[in-house]
ROBA-486601 format. One line per 10 residues: for each residue x, y, z of N, C-alpha, C. Coordinates in steps of 0.05 Angstrom, whole numbers. Layout:
<zalos>
X Y Z X Y Z X Y Z  ...
</zalos>
This chain:
<zalos>
1802 4149 267 1812 4127 252 1824 4105 271  1839 4116 289 1852 4098 309 1832 4082 323  1809 4095 333 1788 4081 347 1774 4060 330  1773 4066 303 1760 4046 284 1777 4022 283  1804 4025 281 1822 4002 280 1819 3985 306  1819 3999 328 1818 3983 354 1792 3967 356  1770 3981 347 1744 3967 348 1743 3944 329  1756 3947 306 1757 3925 287 1772 3901 298  1795 3905 309 1811 3884 322 1796 3871 344  1782 3887 361 1766 3875 383 1745 3858 373
1731 3866 352 1710 3851 341 1720 3825 329  1744 3827 316 1755 3802 304 1763 3783 326  1773 3793 349 1781 3775 371 1758 3761 384  1735 3777 387 1711 3765 398 1701 3744 380  1702 3749 354 1692 3729 334 1709 3703 336  1735 3705 339 1752 3682 339 1748 3666 365  1743 3681 386 1738 3668 413 1712 3652 411  1691 3666 400 1665 3651 399 1667 3627 380  1682 3630 358 1684 3606 339 1700 3583 353  1718 3590 371 1735 3569 382 1719 3549 398
1695 3558 408 1678 3539 422 1668 3516 406  1667 3520 379 1656 3501 360 1678 3482 349  1703 3488 357 1725 3471 347 1727 3445 363  1727 3423 350 1728 3396 364 1757 3385 361  1769 3381 382 1797 3369 383 1794 3340 391  1802 3322 372 1800 3293 376 1827 3284 389  1828 3284 416 1852 3274 429 1852 3243 430  1874 3230 423 1874 3201 424 1870 3191 452  1855 3168 454 1851 3155 479 1879 3147 493  1880 3151 518 1905 3143 532 1909 3112 529
1934 3104 526 1939 3074 524 1939 3063 552  1926 3040 554 1925 3025 579 1944 3003 580  1963 3003 599 1983 2981 600 1975 2961 623  1971 2937 615 1962 2917 634 1985 2900 643  1989 2900 669 2012 2883 680 2004 2854 679  2023 2838 668 2021 2810 664 2039 2794 684  2063 2802 687 2084 2788 703 2099 2808 719  2105 2801 744 2124 2817 761 2144 2797 774  2169 2802 771 2189 2784 781 2211 2801 796  2218 2789 819 2240 2802 836 2265 2788 832
2288 2803 828 2314 2791 825 2332 2807 846  2331 2799 870 2345 2813 890 2334 2842 893  2351 2862 889 2341 2890 891 2327 2899 865  2327 2883 845 2315 2891 819 2287 2879 817  2269 2894 807 2241 2885 799 2237 2890 771  2226 2870 756 2218 2873 728 2189 2867 727  2174 2885 714 2145 2881 708 2142 2881 678  2125 2862 669 2118 2860 639 2089 2868 635  2086 2886 615 2060 2896 609 2053 2892 579  2027 2890 574 2017 2891 546 1995 2910 544
1987 2916 519 1965 2934 514 1943 2922 498  1918 2930 502 1896 2921 486 1887 2892 490  1897 2880 513 1888 2853 518 1893 2847 547  1879 2827 557 1884 2819 587 1901 2796 589  1913 2785 567 1931 2763 568 1950 2763 544  1973 2751 547 1989 2745 525 1974 2726 506  1980 2728 479 1965 2712 460 1984 2697 443  1973 2677 429 1987 2664 407 1994 2686 386  2017 2684 374 2024 2702 353 2038 2727 365  2038 2750 350 2053 2773 357 2041 2788 381
2058 2797 398 2051 2813 422 2072 2835 425  2061 2860 427 2079 2882 436 2084 2878 465  2110 2880 473 2117 2876 502 2130 2902 512  2121 2909 538 2131 2934 551 2141 2925 578  2164 2935 587 2174 2927 614 2182 2952 630  2178 2951 656 2188 2970 675 2208 2956 692  2231 2970 697 2252 2960 713 2257 2980 737  2258 2969 760 2267 2985 783 2290 2971 797  2308 2987 807 2331 2977 824 2328 2992 851  2319 2977 871 2311 2991 895 2285 3006 889
2285 3032 895 2261 3050 889 2266 3066 864  2289 3062 850 2296 3079 828 2288 3067 801  2270 3080 786 2263 3070 759 2286 3072 740  2291 3050 727 2316 3049 708 2307 3057 681  2326 3071 667 2322 3079 639 2346 3071 622  2367 3061 635 2391 3053 619 2393 3022 620  2414 3014 605 2418 2984 603 2396 2972 584  2391 2946 587 2371 2933 571 2361 2908 585  2338 2896 575 2327 2871 586 2328 2850 564  2334 2826 572 2332 2803 555 2310 2785 566
2296 2772 548 2273 2755 556 2274 2729 540  2274 2707 555 2276 2681 543 2251 2664 551  2232 2659 534 2209 2643 542 2215 2614 533  2208 2596 550 2212 2567 544 2187 2550 552  2183 2530 538 2161 2511 543 2172 2482 543  2167 2468 565 2175 2440 566 2154 2422 555  2161 2408 533 2142 2390 520 2143 2361 533  2167 2354 542 2172 2330 558 2193 2337 580  2199 2320 599 2219 2327 619 2245 2332 607  2251 2325 582 2278 2328 571 2278 2346 545
2254 2354 536 2252 2369 510 2237 2395 514  2250 2417 507 2238 2443 509 2241 2459 483  2225 2478 480 2227 2496 457 2222 2526 466  2230 2544 448 2226 2571 455 2209 2585 433  2211 2610 430 2195 2625 410 2210 2651 403  2202 2664 383 2216 2688 373 2210 2713 391  2230 2726 400 2227 2751 416 2248 2771 408  2245 2796 415 2267 2817 411 2292 2807 422  2314 2813 408 2340 2806 419 2346 2821 444  2339 2846 445 2342 2862 470 2318 2881 471
2308 2885 496 2287 2904 500 2300 2929 510  2300 2950 494 2313 2975 500 2293 2997 509  2303 3015 526 2285 3036 537 2276 3054 515  2250 3059 515 2237 3077 496 2226 3101 510  2238 3124 507 2231 3148 522 2202 3157 514  2193 3150 491 2167 3158 482 2144 3145 498  2149 3120 507 2129 3106 523 2136 3104 552  2163 3107 558 2171 3104 586 2175 3075 594  2177 3058 574 2180 3028 580 2204 3017 564  2215 2995 573 2232 2979 555 2213 2963 536
2220 2966 511 2200 2958 492 2212 2936 471  2194 2919 464 2202 2897 445 2177 2881 437  2182 2856 428 2159 2839 420 2165 2809 428  2144 2795 429 2146 2764 432 2124 2753 415  2132 2732 401 2113 2718 381 2109 2690 391  2089 2685 407 2085 2659 419 2074 2640 399  2087 2616 398 2080 2595 377 2061 2573 390  2053 2576 415 2035 2557 426 2018 2571 448  1994 2562 451 1976 2571 473 1982 2552 497  1976 2562 520 1982 2547 544 1956 2529 551
1962 2507 565 1941 2490 575 1948 2480 602  1945 2497 623 1953 2489 650 1939 2464 658  1952 2447 676 1977 2453 690 2001 2443 674  1998 2429 653 2021 2416 640 2035 2433 619  2019 2447 603 2031 2463 581 2032 2492 589  2055 2501 597 2057 2528 608 2084 2541 597  2083 2565 590 2108 2580 584 2121 2588 610  2149 2587 610 2164 2597 633 2183 2619 622  2183 2643 633 2199 2664 623 2223 2669 642  2247 2673 630 2271 2680 644 2278 2709 637
2281 2727 656 2286 2753 651 2315 2761 660  2327 2775 644 2354 2785 651 2357 2815 647  2364 2830 669 2368 2859 666 2398 2864 667  2408 2877 647 2436 2886 645 2438 2915 648  2450 2925 670 2450 2953 675 2472 2968 660  2474 2994 664 2493 3010 647 2523 3003 655  2527 2988 676 2554 2980 684 2559 2950 677  2541 2939 661 2543 2911 651 2539 2890 674  2527 2899 696 2519 2879 717 2493 2865 708  2493 2838 710 2470 2823 702 2453 2814 725
2427 2814 724 2409 2805 744 2390 2786 729  2392 2761 736 2378 2739 721 2357 2727 740  2332 2725 730 2310 2716 745 2308 2684 745  2293 2673 763 2284 2645 761 2264 2644 739  2254 2620 733 2234 2616 712 2207 2625 725  2192 2642 709 2166 2652 718 2144 2641 700  2124 2628 711 2103 2617 694 2087 2639 680  2080 2634 654 2067 2654 637 2046 2638 621  2024 2652 613 2002 2640 600 1996 2655 575  1987 2641 555 1978 2651 530 1951 2640 522
1936 2655 507 1909 2646 498 1909 2649 467  1889 2635 455 1885 2637 426 1873 2662 419  1881 2674 396 1869 2698 385 1868 2693 354  1845 2692 344 1841 2685 315 1853 2707 296  1857 2730 306 1867 2753 289 1898 2751 288  1911 2736 305 1940 2733 305 1948 2709 287  1967 2715 269 1975 2693 250 2004 2691 248  2015 2667 247 2043 2661 242 2044 2635 227  2065 2632 211 2069 2606 196 2097 2596 199  2099 2569 198 2125 2555 200 2133 2545 171
2157 2550 165 2167 2541 138 2192 2523 143  2190 2498 133 2213 2479 136 2231 2482 111  2256 2486 115 2276 2486 93 2291 2459 93  2283 2442 76 2294 2415 75 2324 2415 68  2333 2434 52 2360 2436 42 2379 2441 66  2370 2456 85 2388 2463 108 2378 2450 134  2355 2436 131 2342 2422 155 2339 2442 178  2327 2466 172 2321 2485 192 2293 2496 186  2285 2513 204 2259 2525 202 2259 2555 199  2239 2566 186 2234 2595 187 2205 2599 197
2203 2623 211 2176 2630 218 2171 2658 206  2146 2661 195 2137 2687 185 2114 2695 201  2114 2719 212 2093 2726 233 2080 2754 225  2054 2754 227 2038 2778 222 2041 2797 245  2051 2821 240 2052 2843 260 2028 2861 259  2020 2865 233 1998 2883 228 1987 2877 199  1961 2877 195 1938 2885 212 1926 2861 225  1912 2865 247 1897 2844 260 1867 2848 251  1860 2872 243 1833 2877 231 1838 2892 205  1822 2884 185 1827 2895 158 1801 2912 150
1806 2929 131 1783 2946 120 1783 2942 90  1760 2949 78 1758 2948 49 1778 2967 35  1791 2958 14 1810 2975 2 1839 2968 10  1856 2989 11 1885 2984 16 1889 2982 47  1906 2963 55 1913 2957 82 1945 2957 83  1954 2968 105 1983 2965 111 1988 2937 122  2011 2926 115 2018 2900 125 2047 2901 137  2051 2888 159 2078 2887 171 2083 2857 179  2106 2849 173 2114 2821 177 2142 2818 190  2146 2798 204 2173 2791 216 2180 2764 207
2207 2760 199 2217 2735 190 2239 2726 209  2238 2701 218 2259 2690 236 2269 2663 225  2294 2657 229 2306 2631 224 2310 2617 250  2305 2591 252 2309 2577 276 2317 2548 271  2324 2534 291 2333 2507 289 2310 2488 288  2316 2462 286 2295 2442 284 2279 2441 310  2292 2447 333 2280 2446 359 2264 2471 366  2266 2491 349 2252 2517 355 2263 2530 381  2289 2528 384 2301 2537 409 2315 2564 406  2329 2568 385 2345 2592 380 2332 2606 355
2327 2633 358 2315 2646 335 2332 2670 327  2335 2674 302 2350 2696 290 2331 2712 273  2329 2739 277 2312 2755 260 2326 2760 233  2313 2755 212 2324 2759 185 2313 2785 172  2331 2803 166 2321 2829 155 2329 2835 126  2340 2815 112 2349 2820 85 2338 2799 64  2313 2791 70 2300 2772 50 2284 2789 29  2276 2777 9 2259 2791 -11 2231 2778 -12  2210 2794 -10 2183 2783 -8 2168 2793 -31  2150 2775 -41 2131 2781 -62 2104 2770 -56
2084 2789 -54 2058 2779 -45 2037 2778 -68  2017 2761 -65 1995 2760 -83 1970 2756 -65  1948 2767 -73 1924 2766 -58 1901 2755 -74  1889 2734 -64 1869 2719 -79 1843 2718 -63  1820 2717 -78 1795 2711 -66 1795 2682 -56  1785 2677 -32 1786 2650 -21 1770 2631 -39  1747 2638 -50 1730 2620 -65 1737 2618 -94  1760 2632 -102 1767 2631 -130 1796 2639 -134  1814 2622 -143 1842 2630 -148 1844 2647 -172  1822 2651 -187 1824 2668 -212 1819 2698 -205
1807 2703 -182 1802 2731 -174 1826 2741 -157  1840 2759 -167 1865 2770 -153 1863 2799 -152  1871 2809 -128 1870 2838 -124 1895 2851 -138  1893 2877 -144 1914 2891 -156 1923 2915 -138  1945 2927 -144 1955 2950 -129 1971 2942 -104  1977 2917 -101 1991 2909 -76 2021 2918 -78  2032 2924 -55 2059 2933 -53 2075 2912 -36  2096 2901 -49 2112 2880 -36 2125 2891 -10  2124 2876 12 2137 2884 36 2167 2885 33  2180 2907 44 2209 2910 42 2217 2915 71
2242 2907 77 2253 2910 104 2259 2939 111  2251 2946 136 2256 2972 147 2280 2971 166  2290 2993 175 2313 2991 194 2309 2975 219  2285 2973 228 2278 2956 251 2275 2926 245  2278 2918 220 2276 2890 212 2248 2882 206  2228 2900 208 2200 2895 200 2197 2899 170  2184 2880 157 2178 2882 129 2151 2897 126  2151 2918 111 2126 2935 108 2119 2936 80  2091 2934 75 2080 2935 48 2051 2943 51  2037 2939 28 2007 2945 28 1994 2923 11
1968 2916 19 1954 2897 3 1924 2907 0  1912 2899 -22 1885 2910 -29 1863 2888 -27  1843 2895 -11 1820 2877 -8 1796 2893 -20  1790 2890 -45 1772 2908 -60 1743 2905 -53  1734 2881 -42 1707 2878 -35 1703 2857 -14  1678 2853 -6 1672 2835 17 1679 2806 9  1683 2790 32 1689 2762 28 1715 2754 41  1723 2728 38 1748 2719 48 1770 2720 28  1794 2729 37 1817 2732 21 1841 2718 33  1859 2709 16 1884 2698 25 1907 2714 13
1926 2720 30 1951 2734 21 1972 2713 21  1985 2710 -1 2007 2690 -5 2033 2706 -6  2053 2696 9 2078 2711 10 2101 2691 0  2114 2697 -22 2137 2683 -33 2161 2697 -22  2180 2680 -10 2203 2693 3 2230 2681 -8  2246 2699 -17 2272 2692 -28 2294 2701 -8  2310 2680 1 2331 2687 22 2354 2668 18  2379 2678 21 2402 2662 20 2405 2647 -7  2399 2662 -29 2402 2653 -55 2382 2630 -63  2360 2630 -50 2341 2609 -56 2313 2617 -47
2293 2604 -58 2265 2608 -47 2262 2590 -23  2254 2601 -1 2250 2585 23 2220 2579 26  2204 2588 8 2175 2581 7 2169 2564 -16  2147 2550 -15 2138 2531 -37 2130 2548 -61  2140 2545 -84 2132 2559 -108 2132 2541 -132  2110 2537 -147 2083 2545 -137 2072 2522 -118  2050 2526 -104 2036 2551 -102 2051 2568 -81  2047 2595 -83 2061 2612 -64 2051 2609 -35  2070 2604 -18 2064 2599 10 2083 2617 27  2078 2623 51 2054 2617 67 2030 2633 61
2009 2628 73 1982 2642 69 1973 2655 94  1963 2679 92 1950 2693 114 1921 2697 104  1902 2694 123 1875 2697 115 1860 2720 129  1844 2735 112 1831 2758 121 1801 2758 111  1785 2771 126 1755 2770 120 1744 2800 121  1731 2807 98 1716 2833 97 1687 2826 100  1675 2835 121 1646 2830 125 1628 2852 111
</zalos>
C-alpha cells in the first residue's frame, strides 16, 4: 500500500512538471527610460527622463529624474522644476508641473509630471528649465537655465479656460487615455488655476466635474454609462466614458469650482476629441 501511494505521488509530480512546460507567463515589457536633459550643479547632477517617446511633447508628460551628489545616488529630499519660455525680451510664461518631484521607490526615480502648453520652434521659441534639488538637510542646489524642446503630439490634449469674473485662467489637461478603445475607457484629468500671464500654476483638487459624450457628426447621439471624474488623493480626477461604436466623439466637461461654473454652460466646455477607427 505504501508503495502504491509513493508511485501515485511520483506520477502526479511528473504530470505537473510536464504540464508546466505548456504554461505561458506574460511578463510585462521592461520600461525604457529615455534621457532628455542632464544638468550639473556643482557636485550635484540631475538627469531628466521620459518613457514611450524620444522627446517631450505638448500636453501631459510623465517626468522621471535621477539625482547624484558626487557618486552617490540620492533618494531623499526632492526636486523642483520650473520651465519658462520667453515670448519677448521682457515677457515670459511657464506651464503646469508637479509642485515637488518626490522619490518613488517603485521606479527608482524622482517622479512627477509636466504639461507643456507650447511646442518649441528653435532658435527663437525654446523652453528653458530651472532645476532645484533640496536635500534632506534643506540645502538647495539651483541650476542655470537649461534649453529644452517639445514637439506636437495629436494624442495629447489640454484646454485653456478664461474666468472673466476673476480675470484668471484655468487649464484642464488630459492625463489618460491617449489611445481609446470601443466601449468603456478610463479617463484621468488634471485641473490648474493660473494667472493671466500663465506664470504661476496651482493644482485644483476639489472641483466637481460632469461629463457628456457626443458623436461628432450629431449632437443628438450621446453615449450612456459615463462616470463623472472625481478627485483622487493625488489630485487627479478619475472617471470613465463610453465610446459605443466607430467614428469621432467629443467629451464635454462641465466644471464647478469656487461656488460657480468656470466652464461655459451651455454648451458644455471644454471638449476633448477621440476617434474610434
